[in-house]
C-alpha positions in Angstrom: -17.9 38.1 33.7 -15.0 35.9 34.6 -15.6 32.2 34.1 -13.7 30.0 36.4 -12.0 26.9 34.9 -13.0 23.5 36.0 -10.3 21.8 38.0 -8.9 18.8 36.3 -8.0 15.7 38.3 -5.3 13.3 37.3 -6.5 9.8 36.6 -4.0 7.0 36.9 -4.7 3.7 35.3 -2.7 0.8 36.6 -0.5 -0.8 34.0 -2.1 -4.2 34.7 -5.4 -2.9 33.4 -3.9 -1.8 30.1 -3.6 -5.1 28.3 -3.1 -4.8 24.6 -3.0 -8.1 22.7 -0.4 -8.3 20.0 -1.7 -9.3 16.6 -0.9 -12.9 15.7 1.9 -13.8 13.3 -0.6 -15.1 10.7 -2.7 -11.9 10.9 0.4 -9.8 10.4 1.6 -11.8 7.3 -1.9 -11.7 5.8 -2.2 -8.0 6.4 1.1 -7.4 4.7 0.1 -9.6 1.7 -3.2 -7.8 1.3 -1.5 -4.4 1.5 1.1 -5.4 -1.1 -1.5 -6.9 -3.4 -3.7 -3.8 -3.2 -0.7 -1.6 -4.1 0.4 -3.9 -7.0 -3.1 -4.0 -8.5 -3.5 -0.2 -8.3 -0.1 0.3 -9.9 -0.8 -2.3 -12.6 -3.8 -0.4 -13.8 -2.0 3.0 -13.6 1.0 1.6 -15.4 -1.1 -0.2 -18.1 -3.1 3.0 -18.9 0.1 5.0 -19.0 1.8 2.6 -21.3 -1.2 2.4 -23.6 -1.3 6.2 -23.8 2.4 6.3 -24.8 1.8 3.6 -27.4 -1.1 5.5 -28.8 0.9 8.6 -29.1 3.7 6.7 -30.8 1.2 5.1 -33.2 -0.2 8.5 -34.1 3.3 9.9 -34.7 4.5 7.0 -36.8 1.2 6.4 -38.6 1.4 2.7 -37.9 -0.9 0.3 -36.1 0.6 -0.8 -32.7 -0.2 -4.0 -30.7 -1.5 -2.6 -27.4 -1.0 -5.9 -25.6 2.7 -5.0 -25.5 1.8 -2.5 -22.8 0.4 -5.2 -20.7 2.8 -8.0 -21.4 6.2 -6.3 -21.4 5.6 -3.3 -19.1 2.6 -3.3 -16.8 2.6 -6.9 -15.6 6.4 -7.2 -14.9 6.4 -3.8 -13.2 3.4 -4.6 -11.0 5.1 -7.9 -10.0 8.2 -6.0 -9.0 6.1 -3.5 -7.1 4.3 -6.4 -5.3 7.6 -7.9 -4.2 9.0 -4.6 -3.0 5.7 -3.7 -1.3 5.5 -7.1 0.4 9.0 -6.7 1.9 8.3 -3.2 3.0 4.9 -4.0 4.5 6.3 -7.0 6.3 9.0 -4.9 7.9 6.5 -2.1 8.7 3.8 -4.4 10.2 6.2 -6.6 12.2 7.8 -3.4 13.7 4.3 -2.2 14.5 3.5 -5.6 16.1 6.6 -5.5 18.3 5.7 -2.2 19.9 
């Protein structure tokens, strides 16, 4: 049994019918801020847990009590702030390039 293929017809859509609205400037900036904030919050928690684990290992090795708030104050919070700034710049560049296409 030989099945014949269905003949495909070319469909042409006039370019005047393809109207894509560009996202607004405000939407693009808000989308960039939300993306950067989400990345910064996720990285804050990951960095905080990692720093607490390292401090716990150091406390066990040295047999001393360690202030675990050091992980938050001096490592996780400044790192997350830096990641927020870098992610905001990167997402602004990415979303504005996407918007201009």
